[in-house]
PyMOL Python script that loads the backbone (N, CA, C, O; Angstrom):
from pymol import cmd

cmd.read_pdbstr("""\
ATOM      1  N   UNK A   1     124.304 101.947 156.126  1.00  0.00           N
ATOM      2  CA  UNK A   1     124.530 100.615 155.593  1.00  0.00           C
ATOM      3  C   UNK A   1     123.852 100.534 154.219  1.00  0.00           C
ATOM      4  O   UNK A   1     122.701 100.942 154.070  1.00  0.00           O
ATOM      5  N   UNK A   2     124.558 100.015 153.231  1.00  0.00           N
ATOM      6  CA  UNK A   2     123.996  99.888 151.891  1.00  0.00           C
ATOM      7  C   UNK A   2     122.996  98.739 151.830  1.00  0.00           C
ATOM      8  O   UNK A   2     122.967  97.885 152.716  1.00  0.00           O
ATOM      9  N   UNK A   3     122.176  98.720 150.776  1.00  0.00           N
ATOM     10  CA  UNK A   3     121.233  97.613 150.592  1.00  0.00           C
ATOM     11  C   UNK A   3     121.980  96.292 150.494  1.00  0.00           C
ATOM     12  O   UNK A   3     121.553  95.286 151.060  1.00  0.00           O
ATOM     13  N   UNK A   4     123.088  96.298 149.780  1.00  0.00           N
ATOM     14  CA  UNK A   4     123.881  95.067 149.635  1.00  0.00           C
ATOM     15  C   UNK A   4     124.342  94.564 150.998  1.00  0.00           C
ATOM     16  O   UNK A   4     124.259  93.367 151.274  1.00  0.00           O
ATOM     17  N   UNK A   5     124.816  95.445 151.835  1.00  0.00           N
ATOM     18  CA  UNK A   5     125.277  95.048 153.162  1.00  0.00           C
ATOM     19  C   UNK A   5     124.127  94.505 154.012  1.00  0.00           C
ATOM     20  O   UNK A   5     124.303  93.553 154.773  1.00  0.00           O
ATOM     21  N   UNK A   6     122.955  95.116 153.877  1.00  0.00           N
ATOM     22  CA  UNK A   6     121.787  94.634 154.625  1.00  0.00           C
ATOM     23  C   UNK A   6     121.374  93.239 154.163  1.00  0.00           C
ATOM     24  O   UNK A   6     121.066  92.378 154.986  1.00  0.00           O
ATOM     25  N   UNK A   7     121.367  93.013 152.844  1.00  0.00           N
ATOM     26  CA  UNK A   7     121.046  91.676 152.334  1.00  0.00           C
ATOM     27  C   UNK A   7     122.091  90.663 152.792  1.00  0.00           C
ATOM     28  O   UNK A   7     121.749  89.546 153.180  1.00  0.00           O
ATOM     29  N   UNK A   8     123.350  91.048 152.747  1.00  0.00           N
ATOM     30  CA  UNK A   8     124.423  90.148 153.179  1.00  0.00           C
ATOM     31  C   UNK A   8     124.254  89.756 154.640  1.00  0.00           C
ATOM     32  O   UNK A   8     124.504  88.609 155.010  1.00  0.00           O
ATOM     33  N   UNK A   9     123.838  90.687 155.456  1.00  0.00           N
ATOM     34  CA  UNK A   9     123.653  90.422 156.880  1.00  0.00           C
ATOM     35  C   UNK A   9     122.535  89.405 157.106  1.00  0.00           C
ATOM     36  O   UNK A   9     122.634  88.563 157.998  1.00  0.00           O
ATOM     37  N   UNK A  10     121.484  89.481 156.310  1.00  0.00           N
ATOM     38  CA  UNK A  10     120.341  88.589 156.456  1.00  0.00           C
ATOM     39  C   UNK A  10     120.629  87.208 155.871  1.00  0.00           C
ATOM     40  O   UNK A  10     120.165  86.200 156.404  1.00  0.00           O
ATOM     41  N   UNK A  11     121.376  87.159 154.801  1.00  0.00           N
ATOM     42  CA  UNK A  11     121.594  85.914 154.071  1.00  0.00           C
ATOM     43  C   UNK A  11     122.797  85.154 154.624  1.00  0.00           C
ATOM     44  O   UNK A  11     123.875  85.157 154.032  1.00  0.00           O
ATOM     45  N   UNK A  12     122.598  84.517 155.745  1.00  0.00           N
ATOM     46  CA  UNK A  12     123.641  83.710 156.375  1.00  0.00           C
ATOM     47  C   UNK A  12     123.234  82.250 156.215  1.00  0.00           C
ATOM     48  O   UNK A  12     122.093  81.879 156.489  1.00  0.00           O
ATOM     49  N   UNK A  13     124.176  81.428 155.771  1.00  0.00           N
ATOM     50  CA  UNK A  13     123.886  80.025 155.521  1.00  0.00           C
ATOM     51  C   UNK A  13     124.630  79.153 156.525  1.00  0.00           C
ATOM     52  O   UNK A  13     125.854  79.230 156.627  1.00  0.00           O
ATOM     53  N   UNK A  14     123.905  78.331 157.262  1.00  0.00           N
ATOM     54  CA  UNK A  14     124.508  77.572 158.361  1.00  0.00           C
ATOM     55  C   UNK A  14     125.379  76.389 157.950  1.00  0.00           C
ATOM     56  O   UNK A  14     126.196  75.933 158.750  1.00  0.00           O
ATOM     57  N   UNK A  15     125.235  75.891 156.760  1.00  0.00           N
ATOM     58  CA  UNK A  15     125.957  74.693 156.365  1.00  0.00           C
ATOM     59  C   UNK A  15     127.309  75.067 155.766  1.00  0.00           C
ATOM     60  O   UNK A  15     127.376  75.657 154.688  1.00  0.00           O
ATOM     61  N   UNK A  16     128.363  74.729 156.455  1.00  0.00           N
ATOM     62  CA  UNK A  16     129.699  75.155 156.050  1.00  0.00           C
ATOM     63  C   UNK A  16     130.091  74.637 154.678  1.00  0.00           C
ATOM     64  O   UNK A  16     130.828  75.311 153.957  1.00  0.00           O
ATOM     65  N   UNK A  17     129.613  73.444 154.296  1.00  0.00           N
ATOM     66  CA  UNK A  17     129.995  72.898 152.988  1.00  0.00           C
ATOM     67  C   UNK A  17     129.431  73.728 151.829  1.00  0.00           C
ATOM     68  O   UNK A  17     129.953  73.682 150.715  1.00  0.00           O
ATOM     69  N   UNK A  18     128.365  74.483 152.100  1.00  0.00           N
ATOM     70  CA  UNK A  18     127.765  75.314 151.058  1.00  0.00           C
ATOM     71  C   UNK A  18     128.130  76.789 151.203  1.00  0.00           C
ATOM     72  O   UNK A  18     127.772  77.613 150.361  1.00  0.00           O
ATOM     73  N   UNK A  19     128.832  77.107 152.258  1.00  0.00           N
ATOM     74  CA  UNK A  19     129.108  78.504 152.571  1.00  0.00           C
ATOM     75  C   UNK A  19     129.824  79.227 151.425  1.00  0.00           C
ATOM     76  O   UNK A  19     129.424  80.329 151.050  1.00  0.00           O
ATOM     77  N   UNK A  20     130.857  78.632 150.876  1.00  0.00           N
ATOM     78  CA  UNK A  20     131.614  79.279 149.806  1.00  0.00           C
ATOM     79  C   UNK A  20     130.770  79.416 148.535  1.00  0.00           C
ATOM     80  O   UNK A  20     130.800  80.456 147.877  1.00  0.00           O
ATOM     81  N   UNK A  21     130.022  78.368 148.194  1.00  0.00           N
ATOM     82  CA  UNK A  21     129.154  78.427 147.014  1.00  0.00           C
ATOM     83  C   UNK A  21     128.093  79.506 147.170  1.00  0.00           C
ATOM     84  O   UNK A  21     127.806  80.244 146.227  1.00  0.00           O
ATOM     85  N   UNK A  22     127.512  79.596 148.356  1.00  0.00           N
ATOM     86  CA  UNK A  22     126.472  80.585 148.586  1.00  0.00           C
ATOM     87  C   UNK A  22     127.039  81.997 148.572  1.00  0.00           C
ATOM     88  O   UNK A  22     126.377  82.936 148.132  1.00  0.00           O
ATOM     89  N   UNK A  23     128.263  82.141 149.055  1.00  0.00           N
ATOM     90  CA  UNK A  23     128.910  83.452 149.035  1.00  0.00           C
ATOM     91  C   UNK A  23     129.070  83.939 147.601  1.00  0.00           C
ATOM     92  O   UNK A  23     128.830  85.110 147.308  1.00  0.00           O
ATOM     93  N   UNK A  24     129.473  83.045 146.712  1.00  0.00           N
ATOM     94  CA  UNK A  24     129.623  83.397 145.294  1.00  0.00           C
ATOM     95  C   UNK A  24     128.273  83.775 144.697  1.00  0.00           C
ATOM     96  O   UNK A  24     128.160  84.783 143.998  1.00  0.00           O
ATOM     97  N   UNK A  25     127.248  82.965 144.972  1.00  0.00           N
ATOM     98  CA  UNK A  25     125.908  83.265 144.451  1.00  0.00           C
ATOM     99  C   UNK A  25     125.400  84.605 144.977  1.00  0.00           C
ATOM    100  O   UNK A  25     124.787  85.376 144.240  1.00  0.00           O
ATOM    101  N   UNK A  26     125.654  84.872 146.239  1.00  0.00           N
ATOM    102  CA  UNK A  26     125.220  86.116 146.850  1.00  0.00           C
ATOM    103  C   UNK A  26     125.866  87.305 146.140  1.00  0.00           C
ATOM    104  O   UNK A  26     125.200  88.295 145.838  1.00  0.00           O
ATOM    105  N   UNK A  27     127.158  87.200 145.880  1.00  0.00           N
ATOM    106  CA  UNK A  27     127.881  88.268 145.188  1.00  0.00           C
ATOM    107  C   UNK A  27     127.343  88.467 143.766  1.00  0.00           C
ATOM    108  O   UNK A  27     127.164  89.598 143.314  1.00  0.00           O
ATOM    109  N   UNK A  28     127.092  87.366 143.078  1.00  0.00           N
ATOM    110  CA  UNK A  28     126.601  87.443 141.704  1.00  0.00           C
ATOM    111  C   UNK A  28     125.219  88.083 141.633  1.00  0.00           C
ATOM    112  O   UNK A  28     124.901  88.772 140.664  1.00  0.00           O
ATOM    113  N   UNK A  29     124.399  87.858 142.654  1.00  0.00           N
ATOM    114  CA  UNK A  29     123.022  88.333 142.624  1.00  0.00           C
ATOM    115  C   UNK A  29     122.791  89.638 143.368  1.00  0.00           C
ATOM    116  O   UNK A  29     121.676  90.160 143.341  1.00  0.00           O
ATOM    117  N   UNK A  30     123.793  90.175 144.025  1.00  0.00           N
ATOM    118  CA  UNK A  30     123.586  91.352 144.857  1.00  0.00           C
ATOM    119  C   UNK A  30     123.060  92.543 144.063  1.00  0.00           C
ATOM    120  O   UNK A  30     122.239  93.304 144.575  1.00  0.00           O
ATOM    121  N   UNK A  31     123.512  92.721 142.831  1.00  0.00           N
ATOM    122  CA  UNK A  31     123.003  93.844 142.037  1.00  0.00           C
ATOM    123  C   UNK A  31     121.534  93.635 141.689  1.00  0.00           C
ATOM    124  O   UNK A  31     120.783  94.603 141.565  1.00  0.00           O
ATOM    125  N   UNK A  32     121.118  92.379 141.531  1.00  0.00           N
ATOM    126  CA  UNK A  32     119.704  92.094 141.280  1.00  0.00           C
ATOM    127  C   UNK A  32     118.862  92.417 142.505  1.00  0.00           C
ATOM    128  O   UNK A  32     117.753  92.935 142.379  1.00  0.00           O
ATOM    129  N   UNK A  33     119.388  92.110 143.699  1.00  0.00           N
ATOM    130  CA  UNK A  33     118.669  92.433 144.935  1.00  0.00           C
ATOM    131  C   UNK A  33     118.487  93.946 145.054  1.00  0.00           C
ATOM    132  O   UNK A  33     117.407  94.430 145.395  1.00  0.00           O
ATOM    133  N   UNK A  34     119.555  94.679 144.768  1.00  0.00           N
ATOM    134  CA  UNK A  34     119.475  96.145 144.821  1.00  0.00           C
ATOM    135  C   UNK A  34     118.451  96.660 143.830  1.00  0.00           C
ATOM    136  O   UNK A  34     117.669  97.556 144.150  1.00  0.00           O
ATOM    137  N   UNK A  35     118.448  96.100 142.626  1.00  0.00           N
ATOM    138  CA  UNK A  35     117.510  96.529 141.588  1.00  0.00           C
ATOM    139  C   UNK A  35     116.065  96.290 142.040  1.00  0.00           C
ATOM    140  O   UNK A  35     115.210  97.157 141.862  1.00  0.00           O
ATOM    141  N   UNK A  36     115.795  95.130 142.618  1.00  0.00           N
ATOM    142  CA  UNK A  36     114.451  94.805 143.101  1.00  0.00           C
ATOM    143  C   UNK A  36     114.033  95.779 144.201  1.00  0.00           C
ATOM    144  O   UNK A  36     112.911  96.285 144.198  1.00  0.00           O
ATOM    145  N   UNK A  37     114.941  96.039 145.140  1.00  0.00           N
ATOM    146  CA  UNK A  37     114.635  96.951 146.246  1.00  0.00           C
ATOM    147  C   UNK A  37     114.396  98.374 145.732  1.00  0.00           C
ATOM    148  O   UNK A  37     113.482  99.057 146.195  1.00  0.00           O
ATOM    149  N   UNK A  38     115.209  98.815 144.782  1.00  0.00           N
ATOM    150  CA  UNK A  38     115.045 100.152 144.228  1.00  0.00           C
ATOM    151  C   UNK A  38     113.733 100.281 143.468  1.00  0.00           C
ATOM    152  O   UNK A  38     113.039 101.290 143.595  1.00  0.00           O
ATOM    153  N   UNK A  39     113.388  99.272 142.682  1.00  0.00           N
ATOM    154  CA  UNK A  39     112.124  99.315 141.940  1.00  0.00           C
ATOM    155  C   UNK A  39     110.933  99.348 142.888  1.00  0.00           C
ATOM    156  O   UNK A  39     109.950 100.046 142.638  1.00  0.00           O
ATOM    157  N   UNK A  40     111.025  98.587 143.980  1.00  0.00           N
ATOM    158  CA  UNK A  40     109.950  98.590 144.968  1.00  0.00           C
ATOM    159  C   UNK A  40     109.826  99.970 145.613  1.00  0.00           C
ATOM    160  O   UNK A  40     108.722 100.496 145.754  1.00  0.00           O
ATOM    161  N   UNK A  41     110.961 100.554 146.005  1.00  0.00           N
ATOM    162  CA  UNK A  41     110.954 101.866 146.654  1.00  0.00           C
ATOM    163  C   UNK A  41     110.401 102.941 145.724  1.00  0.00           C
ATOM    164  O   UNK A  41     109.623 103.794 146.153  1.00  0.00           O
ATOM    165  N   UNK A  42     110.795 102.904 144.464  1.00  0.00           N
ATOM    166  CA  UNK A  42     110.310 103.871 143.490  1.00  0.00           C
ATOM    167  C   UNK A  42     108.810 103.675 143.263  1.00  0.00           C
ATOM    168  O   UNK A  42     108.058 104.648 143.196  1.00  0.00           O
ATOM    169  N   UNK A  43     108.381 102.429 143.145  1.00  0.00           N
ATOM    170  CA  UNK A  43     106.960 102.147 142.966  1.00  0.00           C
ATOM    171  C   UNK A  43     106.129 102.664 144.125  1.00  0.00           C
ATOM    172  O   UNK A  43     105.066 103.250 143.919  1.00  0.00           O
ATOM    173  N   UNK A  44     106.610 102.451 145.348  1.00  0.00           N
ATOM    174  CA  UNK A  44     105.896 102.932 146.519  1.00  0.00           C
ATOM    175  C   UNK A  44     105.845 104.456 146.535  1.00  0.00           C
ATOM    176  O   UNK A  44     104.796 105.041 146.809  1.00  0.00           O
ATOM    177  N   UNK A  45     106.964 105.097 146.245  1.00  0.00           N
ATOM    178  CA  UNK A  45     107.013 106.565 146.240  1.00  0.00           C
ATOM    179  C   UNK A  45     106.061 107.142 145.193  1.00  0.00           C
ATOM    180  O   UNK A  45     105.334 108.097 145.469  1.00  0.00           O
ATOM    181  N   UNK A  46     106.067 106.564 143.998  1.00  0.00           N
ATOM    182  CA  UNK A  46     105.163 107.041 142.945  1.00  0.00           C
ATOM    183  C   UNK A  46     103.710 106.825 143.343  1.00  0.00           C
ATOM    184  O   UNK A  46     102.871 107.700 143.133  1.00  0.00           O
ATOM    185  N   UNK A  47     103.410 105.666 143.915  1.00  0.00           N
ATOM    186  CA  UNK A  47     102.048 105.367 144.366  1.00  0.00           C
ATOM    187  C   UNK A  47     101.605 106.380 145.414  1.00  0.00           C
ATOM    188  O   UNK A  47     100.483 106.884 145.366  1.00  0.00           O
ATOM    189  N   UNK A  48     102.496 106.675 146.364  1.00  0.00           N
ATOM    190  CA  UNK A  48     102.164 107.603 147.453  1.00  0.00           C
ATOM    191  C   UNK A  48     101.910 109.007 146.923  1.00  0.00           C
ATOM    192  O   UNK A  48     101.039 109.718 147.426  1.00  0.00           O
ATOM    193  N   UNK A  49     102.663 109.402 145.914  1.00  0.00           N
ATOM    194  CA  UNK A  49     102.496 110.749 145.351  1.00  0.00           C
ATOM    195  C   UNK A  49     101.248 110.873 144.486  1.00  0.00           C
ATOM    196  O   UNK A  49     100.684 111.961 144.367  1.00  0.00           O
ATOM    197  N   UNK A  50     100.818 109.785 143.888  1.00  0.00           N
ATOM    198  CA  UNK A  50      99.715 109.868 142.914  1.00  0.00           C
ATOM    199  C   UNK A  50      98.403 109.273 143.399  1.00  0.00           C
ATOM    200  O   UNK A  50      97.383 109.426 142.728  1.00  0.00           O
ATOM    201  N   UNK A  51      98.398 108.604 144.538  1.00  0.00           N
ATOM    202  CA  UNK A  51      97.193 107.945 145.018  1.00  0.00           C
ATOM    203  C   UNK A  51      96.577 108.748 146.143  1.00  0.00           C
ATOM    204  O   UNK A  51      97.233 109.076 147.132  1.00  0.00           O
ATOM    205  N   UNK A  52      95.309 109.055 145.971  1.00  0.00           N
ATOM    206  CA  UNK A  52      94.593 109.777 147.030  1.00  0.00           C
ATOM    207  C   UNK A  52      94.091 108.772 148.058  1.00  0.00           C
ATOM    208  O   UNK A  52      93.393 107.817 147.718  1.00  0.00           O
ATOM    209  N   UNK A  53      94.447 108.993 149.292  1.00  0.00           N
ATOM    210  CA  UNK A  53      93.965 108.161 150.383  1.00  0.00           C
ATOM    211  C   UNK A  53      93.304 109.095 151.387  1.00  0.00           C
ATOM    212  O   UNK A  53      93.943 109.997 151.929  1.00  0.00           O
ATOM    213  N   UNK A  54      92.024 108.868 151.626  1.00  0.00           N
ATOM    214  CA  UNK A  54      91.284 109.705 152.555  1.00  0.00           C
ATOM    215  C   UNK A  54      91.966 109.652 153.925  1.00  0.00           C
ATOM    216  O   UNK A  54      92.260 108.575 154.445  1.00  0.00           O
ATOM    217  N   UNK A  55      92.207 110.813 154.488  1.00  0.00           N
ATOM    218  CA  UNK A  55      92.848 110.933 155.797  1.00  0.00           C
ATOM    219  C   UNK A  55      94.232 110.268 155.840  1.00  0.00           C
ATOM    220  O   UNK A  55      94.589 109.644 156.839  1.00  0.00           O
ATOM    221  N   UNK A  56      94.993 110.399 154.779  1.00  0.00           N
ATOM    222  CA  UNK A  56      96.313 109.772 154.698  1.00  0.00           C
ATOM    223  C   UNK A  56      97.229 110.213 155.830  1.00  0.00           C
ATOM    224  O   UNK A  56      98.118 109.463 156.233  1.00  0.00           O
ATOM    225  N   UNK A  57      97.025 111.419 156.346  1.00  0.00           N
ATOM    226  CA  UNK A  57      97.871 111.909 157.437  1.00  0.00           C
ATOM    227  C   UNK A  57      97.688 111.101 158.715  1.00  0.00           C
ATOM    228  O   UNK A  57      98.535 111.148 159.607  1.00  0.00           O
ATOM    229  N   UNK A  58      96.590 110.361 158.807  1.00  0.00           N
ATOM    230  CA  UNK A  58      96.326 109.564 160.002  1.00  0.00           C
ATOM    231  C   UNK A  58      97.034 108.208 159.969  1.00  0.00           C
ATOM    232  O   UNK A  58      97.023 107.479 160.961  1.00  0.00           O
ATOM    233  N   UNK A  59      97.644 107.870 158.845  1.00  0.00           N
ATOM    234  CA  UNK A  59      98.347 106.593 158.702  1.00  0.00           C
ATOM    235  C   UNK A  59      99.841 106.794 158.917  1.00  0.00           C
ATOM    236  O   UNK A  59     100.391 107.843 158.585  1.00  0.00           O
ATOM    237  N   UNK A  60     100.487 105.781 159.473  1.00  0.00           N
ATOM    238  CA  UNK A  60     101.952 105.806 159.538  1.00  0.00           C
ATOM    239  C   UNK A  60     102.478 105.384 158.172  1.00  0.00           C
ATOM    240  O   UNK A  60     101.735 104.842 157.354  1.00  0.00           O
ATOM    241  N   UNK A  61     103.740 105.631 157.934  1.00  0.00           N
ATOM    242  CA  UNK A  61     104.343 105.228 156.661  1.00  0.00           C
ATOM    243  C   UNK A  61     104.285 103.712 156.507  1.00  0.00           C
ATOM    244  O   UNK A  61     104.090 103.209 155.400  1.00  0.00           O
ATOM    245  N   UNK A  62     104.451 102.987 157.600  1.00  0.00           N
ATOM    246  CA  UNK A  62     104.383 101.519 157.556  1.00  0.00           C
ATOM    247  C   UNK A  62     102.970 101.070 157.164  1.00  0.00           C
ATOM    248  O   UNK A  62     102.817 100.127 156.387  1.00  0.00           O
ATOM    249  N   UNK A  63     101.944 101.734 157.691  1.00  0.00           N
ATOM    250  CA  UNK A  63     100.567 101.390 157.326  1.00  0.00           C
ATOM    251  C   UNK A  63     100.307 101.672 155.853  1.00  0.00           C
ATOM    252  O   UNK A  63      99.647 100.887 155.172  1.00  0.00           O
ATOM    253  N   UNK A  64     100.829 102.795 155.364  1.00  0.00           N
ATOM    254  CA  UNK A  64     100.685 103.105 153.939  1.00  0.00           C
ATOM    255  C   UNK A  64     101.411 102.067 153.091  1.00  0.00           C
ATOM    256  O   UNK A  64     100.923 101.678 152.030  1.00  0.00           O
ATOM    257  N   UNK A  65     102.568 101.622 153.552  1.00  0.00           N
ATOM    258  CA  UNK A  65     103.313 100.593 152.840  1.00  0.00           C
ATOM    259  C   UNK A  65     102.502  99.306 152.769  1.00  0.00           C
ATOM    260  O   UNK A  65     102.483  98.646 151.730  1.00  0.00           O
ATOM    261  N   UNK A  66     101.837  98.941 153.850  1.00  0.00           N
ATOM    262  CA  UNK A  66     100.996  97.738 153.861  1.00  0.00           C
ATOM    263  C   UNK A  66      99.816  97.882 152.897  1.00  0.00           C
ATOM    264  O   UNK A  66      99.444  96.919 152.226  1.00  0.00           O
ATOM    265  N   UNK A  67      99.232  99.068 152.826  1.00  0.00           N
ATOM    266  CA  UNK A  67      98.137  99.317 151.877  1.00  0.00           C
ATOM    267  C   UNK A  67      98.654  99.152 150.451  1.00  0.00           C
ATOM    268  O   UNK A  67      98.004  98.516 149.621  1.00  0.00           O
ATOM    269  N   UNK A  68      99.828  99.728 150.170  1.00  0.00           N
ATOM    270  CA  UNK A  68     100.440  99.622 148.846  1.00  0.00           C
ATOM    271  C   UNK A  68     100.683  98.160 148.471  1.00  0.00           C
ATOM    272  O   UNK A  68     100.347  97.727 147.369  1.00  0.00           O
ATOM    273  N   UNK A  69     101.271  97.406 149.402  1.00  0.00           N
ATOM    274  CA  UNK A  69     101.573  95.994 149.117  1.00  0.00           C
ATOM    275  C   UNK A  69     100.302  95.209 148.870  1.00  0.00           C
ATOM    276  O   UNK A  69     100.269  94.343 147.996  1.00  0.00           O
ATOM    277  N   UNK A  70      99.257  95.497 149.623  1.00  0.00           N
ATOM    278  CA  UNK A  70      97.990  94.784 149.446  1.00  0.00           C
ATOM    279  C   UNK A  70      97.373  95.117 148.084  1.00  0.00           C
ATOM    280  O   UNK A  70      96.892  94.228 147.382  1.00  0.00           O
ATOM    281  N   UNK A  71      97.390  96.398 147.719  1.00  0.00           N
ATOM    282  CA  UNK A  71      96.843  96.829 146.421  1.00  0.00           C
ATOM    283  C   UNK A  71      97.598  96.193 145.253  1.00  0.00           C
ATOM    284  O   UNK A  71      96.998  95.814 144.247  1.00  0.00           O
ATOM    285  N   UNK A  72      98.907  96.081 145.397  1.00  0.00           N
ATOM    286  CA  UNK A  72      99.752  95.568 144.318  1.00  0.00           C
ATOM    287  C   UNK A  72      99.913  94.050 144.364  1.00  0.00           C
ATOM    288  O   UNK A  72     100.529  93.463 143.474  1.00  0.00           O
ATOM    289  N   UNK A  73      99.360  93.414 145.400  1.00  0.00           N
ATOM    290  CA  UNK A  73      99.476  91.962 145.524  1.00  0.00           C
ATOM    291  C   UNK A  73     100.881  91.486 145.836  1.00  0.00           C
ATOM    292  O   UNK A  73     101.311  90.436 145.360  1.00  0.00           O
ATOM    293  N   UNK A  74     101.590  92.261 146.635  1.00  0.00           N
ATOM    294  CA  UNK A  74     102.994  91.930 146.966  1.00  0.00           C
ATOM    295  C   UNK A  74     103.118  91.292 148.319  1.00  0.00           C
ATOM    296  O   UNK A  74     104.224  90.956 148.744  1.00  0.00           O
TER     297      UNK A  74
END
""", "prot")
cmd.dss("prot")
cmd.show_as("cartoon", "prot")
cmd.util.cbc("prot")
cmd.orient("prot")
């Protein structure tokens, strides 16, 4: 599943009168969502490759992600 498809799945709007408007906005912004997700993924990968963490092998990838987000204030 692509990032766009994943965002589309999450972004469901319950109010039918706004459904069409929101669909248009979602389409217009989908490339921005992908860009944000890609920049985050690249930032995390670069951080992981360049940051020394004592006993890093003892952490799960999710735990390392939480450390990264905390360090970066995300």
